[in-house]
C-alpha positions in Angstrom: 175.1 199.1 -64.1 177.1 200.9 -61.4 180.7 199.8 -61.1 182.5 199.5 -57.8 185.0 202.3 -56.8 188.0 199.8 -56.9 187.1 198.7 -60.4 187.0 202.3 -61.6 190.2 203.2 -59.8 192.1 200.1 -61.1 190.7 200.5 -64.5 189.5 196.9 -65.0 188.7 196.3 -68.6 185.2 195.0 -67.8 182.9 196.7 -65.3 181.9 194.7 -62.2 178.6 195.4 -60.6 178.5 196.7 -57.0 176.6 193.6 -55.9 179.3 191.3 -57.3 182.0 193.4 -55.8 180.3 193.2 -52.4 179.9 189.5 -52.7 183.7 189.1 -53.5 184.5 191.4 -50.5 182.3 189.2 -48.2 184.0 186.0 -49.4 187.4 187.5 -49.0 186.6 188.6 -45.4 185.2 185.2 -44.6 188.4 183.6 -46.1 190.6 185.9 -44.0 188.6 185.1 -40.8 188.9 181.4 -41.5 192.7 181.8 -42.1 193.1 183.7 -38.8 191.2 181.0 -37.0 193.3 178.3 -38.6 196.5 180.2 -37.7 195.4 180.5 -34.1 194.6 176.8 -33.9 198.0 175.9 -35.4 199.7 178.3 -32.9 198.0 176.5 -30.1 199.0 173.1 -31.5 202.6 174.2 -31.9 202.7 175.4 -28.3 201.3 172.0 -27.1 203.9 170.2 -29.2 206.7 172.3 -27.8 205.5 171.7 -24.2 205.4 167.9 -24.9 208.8 168.0 -26.5 210.3 169.8 -23.5 208.6 167.4 -21.0 210.0 164.4 -22.9 213.5 165.9 -23.1 213.8 166.7 -19.4 213.3 164.3 -16.5 210.3 165.0 -14.3 211.2 167.1 -11.3 208.1 166.4 -9.4 208.3 162.6 -9.5 210.6 161.2 -6.9 212.3 157.9 -7.7 210.9 155.0 -5.7 213.1 154.0 -2.8 214.9 150.7 -3.0 213.5 149.7 0.3 212.1 151.2 3.4 213.8 151.9 6.7 211.6 149.2 8.3 212.9 146.6 6.0 216.5 147.6 6.8 215.7 147.5 10.5 214.2 144.0 10.2 217.3 142.8 8.4 219.5 144.4 11.1 217.5 142.8 13.9 217.7 139.3 12.2 221.4 139.6 11.7 222.0 140.8 15.3 219.9 137.9 16.6 222.0 135.5 14.5 225.1 136.8 16.2 226.5 139.3 13.7 228.2 142.3 15.1 227.5 146.0 14.4 230.2 146.3 11.8 229.0 143.3 9.8 225.4 144.5 9.9 226.6 148.0 8.9 228.4 146.6 5.9 225.4 144.6 4.9 223.0 147.5 5.3 225.2 149.9 3.4 225.6 147.4 0.5 222.0 146.3 0.4 220.0 149.4 1.4 222.4 152.4 1.4 221.2 155.8 2.4 221.8 158.0 5.4 219.3 156.1 7.6 221.6 153.2 8.0 223.3 154.7 11.1 219.9 155.4 12.7 218.9 151.8 12.1 222.1 150.6 13.7 221.7 152.8 16.7 218.1 151.5 17.0 219.1 147.9 16.9 222.5 148.0 18.7 222.1 151.2 20.6 224.2 154.3 20.3 226.6 153.2 23.0 227.5 150.0 21.1 229.1 152.2 18.4 231.0 154.3 21.0 232.3 151.1 22.7 233.4 149.7 19.4 235.3 152.9 18.6 237.0 153.1 22.0 238.1 149.4 21.9 240.2 150.1 18.7 
């Protein structure tokens, strides 16, 4: 029976046949390949967990908050108040409190006209 070179070099007490040594080598290579595949799978899983953790920790930048209301709704409220006899200042207060936003002045100008604001400022 021929012994494998590793067995001779290491001085194993019992000789191992070359066939058995080859089989052990094949099994070891298979185990290493499976371990590498498992490591790669775990690395991918860890990356996915880290991405998910980061996404949950920070607010989404691409999702805009839903507006409280539209400009059209604010315009309708302003028209209704103007028809009911409320002045520009009262409507402005209501729109700022209820709707806010930079479009309030545009809505007021649309409903009352830009000159109404200028007349109100000059009469003070």
